[in-house]
N, C-alpha and C positions, 0 to 999 in steps of 0.2 A: 504493500500499499504506499509506503514512503516512497518507493521508486516512481510510482504513478504521480504523486504530488510534485516530486522533483522534475519529472519529464513535463508536466503540465506548466510548472513554473518556467522551465527552460524555453518552451514553446511561445509562452506569453511574452517573455524577455525578447526573443528573437523577433516576434511580430511587432513589438513596440518600438524597435529601433527604426528611425526614419530612413526610408528607402531612397536612394538617390537614382535618378534616371539616367545617369552617366553610364554609357556602355563601356566595356573594356576596350573595344576598338577606337573609342574617341580619345582615350587616355594618352597623355603625352609620356614619353619615356623618362623625362627628366622629372623627378618628384617635386623640386622646387618650382618648376614652371607649371606643373599640374596644380600644386597648391594654390599659386596665383590664379590660374584659370578657375578654380573652385570658388575662390573669394569673389572674383568678378562676377562669375556666374550666379552667385547668391544675391548680387546687387541688382540684377537685371530681371524684369518681369517677363513672364511667358506672355505673348500677345494673344495667345489662344486661350489660356486658362485665367489670365489676369490676376489671380491672387496667389500664384506660385512663382518661384524663381525659376529661371530656365535649367537651374541645376536640378530642381525637384520634379519638373514636368516631363511627361513622356510625349508631348505633342511633336509632330514632325517640324514644325517651326522652331520649336525650342532646341531641337537636335541640331537644326542647321545653325542657330545661333551659338550654341556651344561650340560647334566646329569652327565657326567664324572667329570666335574669342581665341581659340587655341591656335589657329593660323596667324592671328595677329600678334599673339605672344611669341610664337616661334619666329615671327619676322623681326622681332626685337622691340616692339611697341611697349610703352610703359603702361602701367594699369590705367592711368588718367587718358592716355592716347587711345587705348582700346575702348574704353567707356564712351569717349567723346566720338569715336568712329561710329559706334553702335547707335548713340544718340543722334548723331547728324543723319544716319541712314533711317531710323525708325522713329525719331521724335522723342521728346521729354517723357512720353508716357511709358517708355520701356524701362525707366529707372523705377525701382520699388520705393526708394526714398528720393523724391524730388528735390532738385536744388533750390536753394533760397535765392531767387532772382526777382527782379520787378514783375516778371510774367506769372511768377508762382506766389506772389505776395498775398493774394487773397486765399490761396490754398493754405498757407501757413498762418495767416492772421485771422481768418474766419472763426475758427474754433474758440481761441482765447477772446476774441472780440465779442463773441456771442455769449460767452461765459461772463465776461465783465459787464455786459449790458443787463443780463439777468440779475447779477448780484446788485447792480445799481438800482434796477427796478424793484427788488426785494427790499432793499434799504429804504427807498422812497416810499414804498407801500407800508412798511412798518412804522415809519415816522408819521405818515398820515393818520394810520389807524390809531396810533397812540395819542396824537395831539387833538385829533378832531372828536368832538362830543356831539353826536347825532341828537340827543335828546335835550340839548341845551334850550331852556326856554318853553319846553312842551310839557304839558301835564300828562303824566302817564294814564293810559286807559286801562281799564280793568279787562283782563283776558277772560275768555269764557270756556267752559267744557273741559275737555281733556288737556287743554294747554294749561289751564290753572293747576291741574293735578300734577302735571310734568314740572311745573315751576316750583311747586312746594318742596321738592327734594333738592333743588338747585341751590348754589350759593347766592347770597344777595347781590354780588356783582354780576353774575349770570342773569338773575331775575331782572335787574335793571336793563340790562342789554336786550333780553327778550321783550320786556315791556316796550322799550324804545323801538325795537324792530317792529313790534305789532303796531305801535302808534304811526310809524313811517308808512306801512303798507295799507293801513286802513284809512 
């Protein structure tokens, strides 16, 4: 029984390892160049899958891009030159992490900007809610029916808010 558990654990561990789509015939013979190619391939988006790097994708276009990256490395290009070549050919969309440029400023600035606007709106709403008294100068009206029963168990502050709300809508 122990062997069965060990075998099941080994199978799960093997299946949980991320599988790379790089085929053995694509690999470069020099391990240093292959490591550079892997790093570059992890930065480039598969244009078919769109949420995977070309290193992880099994799409034919990803295969072609992996080969192109390796050819450029073998030709002596630096990492930046290889990435610039791919971007010039396929556009900025091919980068998994877009560059911070004037064209991508909205892409980088929108999330923090929206968060900042939301925080400012929450602060303004909290200040307005705390400083504004809707019941000022109004005589509270007596609520009727089940509303009165529900109010009896509430705190005095809640009761005044409930009476104020009742007087506003009636």
